[in-house]
C-alpha positions in Angstrom: 114.9 -30.5 16.1 116.5 -33.8 17.3 119.6 -34.2 19.4 122.2 -36.2 17.5 123.7 -39.4 19.0 127.4 -39.7 18.1 129.0 -43.0 17.2 132.7 -43.9 17.0 132.9 -42.1 13.7 134.7 -38.7 13.8 131.7 -36.5 12.9 129.5 -33.7 14.2 126.2 -32.6 12.7 125.9 -29.2 11.1 125.7 -26.5 13.9 122.7 -24.9 12.4 120.7 -27.9 13.7 121.4 -27.1 17.3 118.6 -27.1 19.9 117.4 -23.7 21.3 119.3 -24.4 24.5 122.6 -24.9 22.6 122.8 -28.7 22.8 123.8 -30.3 19.6 124.9 -33.9 20.2 125.4 -36.6 22.8 128.0 -39.3 23.0 131.4 -39.8 21.4 134.6 -39.4 23.3 137.2 -36.8 24.3 140.0 -37.9 21.9 142.3 -35.2 20.7 140.9 -35.6 17.1 137.3 -35.2 18.2 138.0 -32.3 20.5 139.9 -30.4 17.8 137.2 -31.1 15.2 134.6 -29.8 17.8 136.4 -26.6 18.6 137.2 -25.8 15.0 133.4 -26.1 14.3 132.5 -23.9 17.3 131.4 -26.9 19.4 132.5 -27.7 23.0 131.9 -30.5 25.6 130.1 -29.6 28.8 128.6 -32.3 31.1 128.8 -33.5 34.7 128.2 -37.2 34.1 128.5 -39.5 31.0 127.6 -39.4 28.2 129.4 -36.4 26.8 127.2 -33.5 25.9 128.3 -31.2 23.0 127.1 -27.6 22.8 127.1 -24.8 20.3 125.1 -21.9 21.7 123.4 -19.4 19.4 123.9 -16.5 20.1 127.5 -16.8 21.2 129.2 -14.9 23.9 132.6 -13.6 22.7 135.3 -11.0 23.4 137.1 -9.1 20.7 140.5 -8.3 22.2 140.4 -4.7 21.0 137.2 -4.2 23.0 138.6 -5.5 26.2 138.0 -3.2 29.2 140.6 -3.0 32.0 139.1 -2.2 35.4 140.6 0.5 37.6 141.4 -2.1 40.2 143.3 -4.3 37.8 145.2 -1.3 36.3 146.3 -0.5 39.9 147.5 -4.1 40.4 149.3 -4.1 37.1 151.1 -0.8 37.9 152.6 -2.3 41.0 153.1 -5.8 39.6 151.0 -7.3 42.4 151.3 -10.8 41.0 153.8 -12.8 39.0 152.4 -13.8 35.6 153.3 -16.9 33.5 152.0 -18.8 30.6 152.0 -22.7 30.3 154.1 -23.0 33.5 151.5 -25.2 35.3 148.7 -26.3 33.0 147.7 -29.2 35.1 147.7 -27.1 38.3 145.4 -24.6 36.7 142.9 -27.1 35.4 142.8 -28.9 38.7 142.2 -25.7 40.6 139.4 -24.8 38.1 137.9 -28.2 38.9 137.9 -27.7 42.6 136.9 -24.0 43.0 133.4 -23.5 44.3 131.0 -21.6 41.9 127.7 -19.9 42.6 124.6 -22.1 41.8 126.8 -25.2 41.0 127.0 -28.3 43.1 129.3 -30.2 40.9 131.8 -29.7 38.1 132.1 -30.5 34.5 135.9 -30.9 34.9 136.0 -34.6 35.5 139.1 -36.9 35.6 138.4 -37.7 31.9 138.3 -34.0 31.1 141.6 -33.3 33.0 143.3 -36.1 31.1 141.9 -35.0 27.7 143.0 -31.4 28.0 146.4 -32.2 29.5 146.9 -34.3 26.3 145.9 -31.3 24.2 148.3 -29.2 26.2 151.2 -31.6 25.5 150.2 -31.4 21.8 150.4 -27.6 21.9 146.7 -26.8 21.6 145.6 -26.2 25.2 147.2 -23.3 27.0 147.2 -21.9 30.5 147.9 -18.5 32.1 148.9 -18.4 35.7 149.3 -15.8 38.4 151.5 -16.4 41.5 151.8 -14.7 44.9 154.8 -15.6 47.1 155.5 -18.6 44.9 151.9 -20.0 45.2 149.5 -20.4 42.3 146.6 -18.2 43.2 144.7 -17.7 39.9 144.6 -18.6 36.3 142.7 -19.8 33.3 143.0 -22.3 30.5 141.6 -22.9 27.0 142.2 -24.0 23.4 144.1 -22.0 20.8 143.4 -22.6 17.1 144.9 -20.1 14.7 143.6 -16.6 15.6 141.0 -17.8 18.0 141.3 -18.6 21.7 138.5 -20.7 23.2 138.3 -20.0 26.9 137.3 -22.9 29.1 137.5 -21.9 32.8 139.3 -19.7 35.3 139.9 -19.7 39.0 140.9 -17.3 41.8 142.1 -18.1 45.3 142.7 -14.4 46.2 140.8 -11.2 45.2 141.2 -10.2 41.6 143.7 -13.0 40.8 141.7 -14.4 37.8 140.9 -10.9 36.6 144.6 -10.1 36.6 145.4 -13.4 34.8 142.8 -12.7 32.2 143.9 -9.1 31.6 147.5 -10.1 31.2 146.6 -13.0 28.9 144.3 -10.9 26.7 147.2 -8.4 26.3 149.5 -11.3 25.2 146.9 -12.6 22.8 146.6 -9.2 21.2 150.3 -9.1 20.7 150.1 -12.6 19.0 147.4 -11.3 16.7 144.5 -13.4 18.2 141.3 -11.8 16.8 138.6 -13.6 18.8 138.1 -15.0 22.3 135.3 -17.4 22.6 133.6 -17.1 26.1 130.9 -19.6 25.2 128.0 -18.6 27.4 127.0 -15.4 29.1 128.5 -14.2 32.3 128.2 -10.8 34.0 131.8 -11.1 35.0 133.1 -11.3 31.5 130.5 -8.8 30.2 132.1 -6.2 32.6 135.3 -6.7 30.7 133.8 -6.2 27.2 132.5 -9.5 26.1 129.2 -9.5 24.2 126.7 -11.7 22.3 127.0 -12.2 18.5 124.8 -14.3 16.2 125.8 -17.9 15.6 126.2 -17.3 11.8 128.6 -14.4 12.5 130.6 -16.6 15.0 130.8 -19.4 12.4 132.0 -17.0 9.8 134.7 -15.6 12.1 135.9 -19.1 12.9 136.5 -19.7 9.2 138.2 -16.4 8.8 140.5 -16.6 11.8 141.1 -20.4 11.8 141.1 -21.3 8.1 
């Protein structure tokens, strides 16, 4: 199948035409309108250098909140309130920390200045959200993503001290459950998230769930 080149028109090709590696389209921009159309279709941007690359992996790595597994370590931290937890207190701080944190087998980052600006705009519009954990008044862990209806699309997380991101994720999943979120999109496989209950589902099932939980 061919990779689609996007123009200025607000459009994405049907996701069933995606390449085997998950790449669907190239080009376009990170305007709020295009990003919201992308996420509502199960598509997300991921690239280090222009042009923008748009992905829709099949199968899809997701977490159903009811299947979330809390580790013994995090349960112990929760019992003694080891960190202070907040939501949307410092979105820009979280995304910038996610940008700078070093990751295994990655030399660069997909969180460019353009990405920071675009997602901060979505945050101001009420679509992008962050969860933070603090220790002695310092931001030491957190995550951010997009919320559309009953679906949360996780983008990235960071940890400056042991278990800080796991703590943030655990607390945020609990909050999402309370708010009736039915699906957390983890995008691509990671052993870290698999240990917390995330699993692969077929692309057709993912698309159906998007329509069901974000009509």
